[in-house]
C-alpha positions, 0 to 999 in steps of 0.5 A: 880373836874368835871367841868362846862360841867357835871350834877348831877341829883338827883332822880330815877324816870321817870322824872329824866330819861327824864332829863338825856335823854335830857341832853345826847343829848347835845354833849357839856356835858361830864358827867351825874351822877344820885343819885341814878338813875335807870336801864334806867339812867344807860344806859345814865350816871353813877348811884351813890350809894346815896339815893335822900334823903341822903342830907349829902352824896350828899353834900359831893360828890358834894363838891368833884366832883363839877358838873357844874349843879345839877338838883333835881327832888323829893320833899323830898330832896328839902324840906330837904334843899339839894338845899340850901346846894349845893348853899352854896357850890357855885354850880348851882342848878335847884330846889327851896330851902327849903322854896320854896319847902314847897309849894309842900311839905306841903299842909297846908303851901301852902293853908295858903299862897294862902288864905293869899295872896288872890289867888283863891283856893278851900275851905279847912279846917283842920280835927280833929286829928285822932287816931290809935287803937291797931288793926291799923285801923284809925278812927276819934277822935270823936269815942271812940272805933274802930268800926272795932276791938272794941279795945282801941286806942294806938297812937294819931297822927296829921292830916292836910288835 
């Protein structure tokens, strides 16, 4: 068990490196882990072999090590509910839960919330679904055949812009 003067930083980008660099200046801090981290973070803490999106793996690791604080940088693990899972273990977490992370992770959710609450925002709308043709060119569903390769469509996917 690690204790309260330790921190786990989830992510592998510059933001997470900056968090770690700032934490490393605090002499009270005994240990910094990064999941997964990068070459720069390896110089100021310990990189763990866990992807930022490995919610199960990070949760298992945190349950065992019990870091004093967990800082989650990327939106993907936040949207997957990592902060909620770690809070359920009684850990202190910096980062929104799954519901709050929708504001960043889902542009349509955020826009609908802003509009429903009367918060000023730019106009937006949903475009019709798009089709992907056999030649993997993306065109609007109003076009019956791909204008680039003239093939028929293979797959239909939803589009929320």
